[in-house]
C-alpha positions, 0 to 999 in steps of 0.5 A: 481614563483607565476606561478610555485606555482599555477601549483603545487597546480593545479597538487596536486588538480588533483592528490587528485581528481583522487585518491579520485574518484578511491577509491570512484569507488573501494568502490562502487565496493566493496559495490556492490561486497558485495551484490552479492549472494555468495554460501555457501553450496552445494548439499542440500535439501531446508529445513525450514518451509514455513511461512503462516501468513501475518506478520512474526516476525524474531528472536530478533523481530526487523524485520517483513516480510510481503511478499517477491516479484520478481522485475526485473524492473531494475535488478533481485532482491527479494524485501521483504515488511517488517517492521523494527525498523529503528536504530536497524536493520542494517544488513540482509541477503537473503538466497536463495535455488537453485533447483535442484542443491541444492546450497544455495546462500547468498546475502546482503540485502539493507534495505531501510526504507521508508521516511514517518515513522512520528516519530514512531520507526518502519517503512515500509521498502523494503529489497532488495537482488540480486538474483543469476544469474543462478537460479530463487529461489522460496523461501527466507529466511532472517537472521541476519547473512550470517551464520547458518543452513537455516533448522532453518529459516521460508522460504517465497515464493517469489510472482509474479515470473511469469508474468500474464495477467491482470485479472482485470482493478481496484483493491481497497486497503483498508489498515487496518480495525481495532477498531471493525469496524461497519460502515456496511451500509456505507461499503456496499454502498461504495462497491456497488459504487466501482463496479458501477464505475468499480472495479472488486477487493477490497483487505482489510487488516483486523485487526478486525471488528464487528460480523455483519461486518464479515457476510458482508465481508463473503458475498463479498468474496463468490462473488468474490469481496473481498480478505481479507488479515489478519493483526494481527499487534497489536500481534506483535508491540504496534500500534497507532490509530494516524498517527504521534508519540505521545511519548506514547511508541507505535511503529508503525502509524495507524496499519501499514497502510503504509506497507499494502499499499505497500504490496497491490501494489506488491500483484496486480502488475501483475494481475491488471492494476490499483490500487486504494489507498483509505479508506472504507469511500471514493469514487473517484467520476468522474464528467465528465465520467460515470466510472473510465474506461473512466476517466482513459483512458482520463486522461492517453491520456491527461497526457502521461508518467504519472503513478500516478493520484491524487484525492482531498479529500472532507469531507461531514460531516455525521452531516448534512442530507438531507431529501431525500433518508431516507429509512426505511428499512436501519434505522436498519442497523449500519452505515451512509446512504451516500445518505443522506450527499450531503453537502460538506465543503468548501475549507479552506484557506491556507490548502491543501486537502489531496489526494488519488491515482489511480496508475499504480502498475507495475510503483511504487517503494514505496508508502505513503498514500497521494503520492508516494515516488518513481515511474517510470513516473510522478504523476498528480493532477486530477482537481476537475472538472474531479473527487473528492473524496467524503468523508463522515466522522465526519466534519473537519470544525465543526463550519460552518453553513449549509449555508456555505456548498456546496450542491453537489449531484453528488452521486445521479446520481448513486442513482437507481442502488445503492439503488437496489444493496444495498438492494440485499446485505442487503436482503442476509446478514441481513436475515442470520444475524437474523437467 
């Protein structure tokens, strides 16, 4: 009797498992189907005004689109980098207009809000839509509904549609220059150090800066080093200059830095071999190699299958100076002279130093500030004897006597070319500034 009972229990269990898995499979299939593009209109001319600002608010002001990118690393999708309210935005649809037949396809978006929101109500999001199979749409519109009139919606050009050959080895992304930024001398020194180390392009998401800084940026744009992406996020959202939420009614942290970093990776995916994510007061200093190219070649050989390299941040307090390199012509320029700051704070017990990254942009899906959230390939921590981040800023360990700081003059290796290059930029920008 007992045995028969056990058998029927077993049969019932098998039956339940089978039915459940069949339901799960059909649910997943339905989900997949619901995300497949469907034709809703035919024989139309593609209308709608083309969006040309960096940040575009959709109707209702809970969704902001930065830019769409073609991504065929897994399947053919359009991935829009955006900012959404993490609770209030539940459904979005991509409207693709296919030339020359004028068919309009609507595709339900998967909305993936990045996990690193730090408590703010708005966060960086990937809005991902399957593309129609027999068409390579050049533009996409986004709407809360699968019905309506496409002519009323802004159209966004889908970037990265055609693969390019890499035009540069290293692009540095500097997210969110804000707060009337005026640290001119340190900025020029960082730029010149990047160039010495092998950087050809610096992309700056600019919210605002001082009048003098504008002159310096103009110089670098004309030189071809800098690309400015206007970043007027505070005309759309209440921004915090802190990275974590303070219950103070702000919408998004640190001027939307995470969204800018993700956009910068996709923007440079087809044109730069590596993308470097760091701030303007940070320089990744190689200790064993003369420049980044030889350093990265060696790091890649030692870490096959690695697409993300993390460098440890070290603070060189701007309050502790060396009397060396007190260059009188620099004293009239606002900002810090990094050559005078060669004392670094020691590591603190039980405190992990944050890291910044050099990544292969084609392998990154989503990034945060100090690590990537999703990527193909591994991440590797670069040992401190290979490279470290020289970060000259306010002290973190304010009470340390000078004797407890570590004298580290790695930066001085570059002093002669750095001084020469900085002087060249200053003579061209400061003379114009005085006119």
